[in-house]
C-alpha positions in Angstrom: -17.6 16.9 16.3 -17.5 14.7 13.2 -15.3 15.6 10.3 -15.1 14.2 6.8 -11.8 12.4 6.7 -9.9 10.1 4.5 -6.5 8.4 4.9 -3.7 7.1 2.8 -0.2 5.7 3.4 3.3 6.6 2.2 5.7 3.7 2.3 8.8 4.5 4.4 10.2 0.9 4.2 8.8 -2.5 3.4 7.7 -2.8 7.1 6.8 0.8 8.0 4.5 3.4 6.6 3.6 7.0 7.3 -0.1 7.4 7.7 -1.8 10.5 6.2 -5.2 11.7 7.4 -6.8 14.3 5.2 -9.5 16.7 6.5 -12.0 17.7 3.8 -13.9 20.9 3.5 -12.9 22.7 6.7 -10.0 24.3 8.5 -9.3 23.0 12.0 -7.7 24.5 15.1 -4.4 23.1 16.3 -6.0 21.2 19.2 -8.5 19.5 16.8 -5.6 18.5 14.5 -3.8 17.0 17.5 -6.9 15.1 18.5 -7.3 13.6 15.0 -3.7 12.5 15.0 -4.1 11.0 18.4 -7.2 9.1 17.4 -5.4 7.7 14.3 -2.4 6.6 16.5 -4.8 4.9 18.9 -6.4 3.1 15.9 -3.0 2.0 14.6 -1.8 1.0 18.0 -4.9 -1.3 18.4 -3.8 -3.0 15.1 -0.3 -3.5 16.5 1.5 -0.6 14.8 2.8 1.2 17.8 5.5 3.4 16.2 3.6 4.7 13.1 4.0 8.4 12.1 0.8 10.3 11.4 0.6 13.4 9.3 -2.7 15.5 9.1 -3.4 17.4 5.9 -6.0 20.1 5.5 -6.8 22.3 2.5 -8.6 21.9 -0.9 -5.8 22.2 -3.5 -2.1 21.9 -3.9 -1.7 25.6 -3.2 -3.7 25.6 0.0 -2.5 22.3 1.6 -1.2 22.6 5.2 0.6 19.5 6.6 1.0 18.8 10.4 3.4 16.2 11.9 7.0 15.4 12.3 9.2 17.4 9.8 10.7 14.4 8.2 7.3 12.7 7.7 5.7 16.0 6.4 8.5 16.2 3.8 7.9 12.6 2.7 4.1 13.1 2.5 4.5 16.4 0.6 6.7 14.7 -2.0 4.3 11.8 -2.3 1.2 14.1 -2.7 3.1 16.2 -5.3 3.7 13.0 -7.3 0.0 11.8 -6.8 1.3 8.7 -5.0 -1.3 8.7 -2.2 -4.5 6.8 -2.6 -7.3 8.1 -0.3 -9.8 5.9 1.5 -12.6 7.3 3.7 -12.2 6.8 7.4 -14.3 7.4 10.5 -12.3 8.0 13.7 -15.2 8.7 16.0 
């Protein structure tokens, strides 16, 4: 099933980033979120970024956002989103 997705990055260090995938307009089941994160990791691995963290975000507003990923990365992404420091670009992971 195809979802409308966009992605952004949160800089962790000059050489490493946390990748954020946002799901627009729908709520997903946990196995669907895991699938999206896995497909993003595969895409990053094919580009040579084998240790990148991926956080998946769903929800339509600041009050309804739900973030999924490693706790440290989720905290960093939450702070960046609160400060409007994430620029979103459409992506197709199919």
